[in-house]
N, C-alpha and C positions, 0 to 999 in steps of 0.2 A: 502493499497502498504506501501510494503517496504523500509525503511526508502534511503539504496541503492536505489530502484526506482522511489521512491521519485529524486531524488539528483539527475540522469537519464535527469529524467522530464525537472527538471528544468534547467538544462543542456542545450536542445534540445529545449526546449521553449525562450531561451536567442539568442538560435543560428537561432529562425526560423522570417523573418522579417513579420511583420501583414499583409493580405490581404487592413485590413482599422482597424483605428482607433474603427468605428463606430461598425463595426463588434468584434474586440476584448475583448471593452464593455458586447452587450452584450454577446459573451461568456463567462465573466463573470458574470453573472447580473446570466444568465441560471445556471452555477455554483452555484453560493450563494441564491438560490431558488432548489437544487436539479432536478434541471428537469433535466429528460433523453436524453443529444444529447447528437449529436457523440462526442468521447472523442477527446481528441487532438490529439494522434495519430495515431489512427485511419483518422484524420483530414492532417497531415502533408502526411497519403499513397492516402489520398482521392489528396494532392493538384497535385503528380505526376502523378496518372493513368491519372485525367480527361485531363489535362494538356497537356501529349501527346496523348489524345483520344479527344479530347475537342468534347464530345457531343451541340450540339443545342439545344435539345429536350423531356425535361428530365420532367417522372411524377415520384415522390414523392407519395409514401402511409407509413403514417404519419407523421404530418406534424409537430406534440407537441407545443412548441414558438415560430415556423417560423425560427429558428436558419439555422437549413441545409438548404434547401431552402434559406434561403440568401445568406446563404458561396455558395452557388453554382452559384448564381448569381451573387455574388462580383468580383467569379474566372473567369467565361466565361460570359465579355460584350457585349457578342452576342446571348447566349443563354437565353432559357424561361422555365419558371418550372412552371408544372402542381402538383401542393399538393391537399390529401386530408386528411381531417382532421372528428372526430369523436366524438370524445369527447369537450362539448359546452363550457365550460374551454377553452382550450385547443386553442380551431378553433379560439376566441375570441380578444384570448390575442396574435394568429398570422397575425390577418390581422390587429389590434396596430404596431405590432411590427415593420412589414415588410412598414405600412407605415412611422414608426418612420425612418426609416432603406433607403425611397424616394428610392422601389421595386416592388410599386405595378403595375409601367405598364409591368413588366415585370415576378412577381411572380403569377402565376392566384390559390387558396385558393379556395376548392373545400368542401364544411363538407357533413361529414355524413360516413358512414357501403364505404371502400374499396373498396371487391365486389365492392356494387351497386352502384358507381359514376363507376369504368371502367364500367362499361354494360351498363350504362345508354349516359358514352361516346364513346360508339363502337357505337353504336345508330348516335349519329350524327355527327359519322366520325372524332372523334378526332384522333389526331397524325400526318406521327408517331413517334415513337418515339426512340432517339438513346441511351438513357436509361430511367436505371429502380431503382429506390432507394426503398431499401424494410426499414420499421421502422418503423410497426405499433405493434400490436399484434403478438407476437413472435408466438401463437399457428395455424395462420391464415399465415401466407408465403407464403404456397403451393396454397391457392385457393385465393387469392389477385394475386399468379404471373399468375397462369393459366389462371385467365379473366385479364389479363395485357396481355398477350405475341399476342395477334392478332393486339394491337393497335404495339407493340414492330419490330424496321427494322430488316432485317438481318445484321447478325455481331452487334448487340444493347448489350451496357455495362451491366450486370446485378448483383445490388449489394445490397450484403440482409446485416445488418447493426444487433449489440449484436446474432447473434449463438449462443452463448456458457455461454449467459441468466449466470453471474457468476461463471461460472464454471461446471452449472449442466447440460448441453447438456452430459455435460459426465463422471456425473454421479446418476446416474439415479435409481440404485440401493439404495441408502442410502439416500432416498428422502422422510422423511414423511408426506407430505404434499401433498393428493392426485390432486389437481389441478397442484402443481410445478412437477410434475409426470406426469399429462397430457401432460402442456407446452412441457415438454423435448421430450417426444416418439411422439407428434405432429412433432418440429422442427427434432428430427432425420430422421422422414418421408422425410419432405422433403429438410435437407440435401441429402440422399439416392435423391433423386427426383433429385434437378440440378445438381450431381457427375454420375446417373448413363444413364438418361436419355441422346442420341447423341444425344438431340439438340442443351446439354451447355456444355461447354468448364468452365471446372471451378474449382480456386483454393482458398483454404479454410487456415486463416493466425489465427495464434492470435492473432494479429494486436488488441486494445483497446479491447474489451470484444466479441472480434471475428469480424473477415467480410468472408465473399464469396463474393469474384468476380466469378464471369461467363462471357465465351462471348458466346451471342445467336447466334445459327445458325440456320435459320430458317427452311431450309429446307431437311436440315437430316432429315436419315431419317432409323428402324432400322436396 
C-alpha cells in the first residue's frame, strides 16, 4: 500500500467508531496473523449497506476464522448467520472465536464444501436467506451461488468479496501461473454471470480487493 493510501486509511480508521472492542481486537488478531478477513474499507462500506438493508437471515460461504460472521452478527443484533467452512483448521478456529465473541447462539458454523453443504441445507428446507456473502475459493463462486439461489428470497442481497484477486482478475494475460490464470478465468465467468443474468442487478466496486453487490430478482425472466 502506498504511503498516501496508508495515511488515508489511518485517518478514516480514526473517524470510524468500533462496533465493539471485542470485534476490533478480533480484527487486529486476524490482520496480525495475515488471515484473509474482509478489508477495513470493505467493512466500512458494508456497514452502511447492511444498516440500510437490515438482513435477518445471512448465509456465508467461506468462514475463515469467523470474523465476517461475527461482524454481521454484531452489526445486526436481530440477524442469524449460517456460515460454511471447508478447511478444518479454519473451522476449528472459527468455532473457538465465535464462542469467545459470545455469538454461538446466533451463528451456526457448518463444516464442508460450500456447494455440498448448501445442497444438504436445501434438503432440510433451510432458509430463506435475505443475504448471501461469498468469500471462499474464488474459482468456485459461480457454483456456490448457483447452489444457494434456491434458498434466497426475492430481493436478497448478494455480496461477493475479493473479486479482483489482488488485481489479477483484470490482468490475466500477464499471469505466469496456470493456477492463477484458471482462478482469473473462473472469476471472470462469475462476474459475467452476475452482471449479464437479468435476475441480478449488480454493482462492481474497487473497494478493498473488489466487491460485487447484487440484488437478486428471483422471478425475473430472460
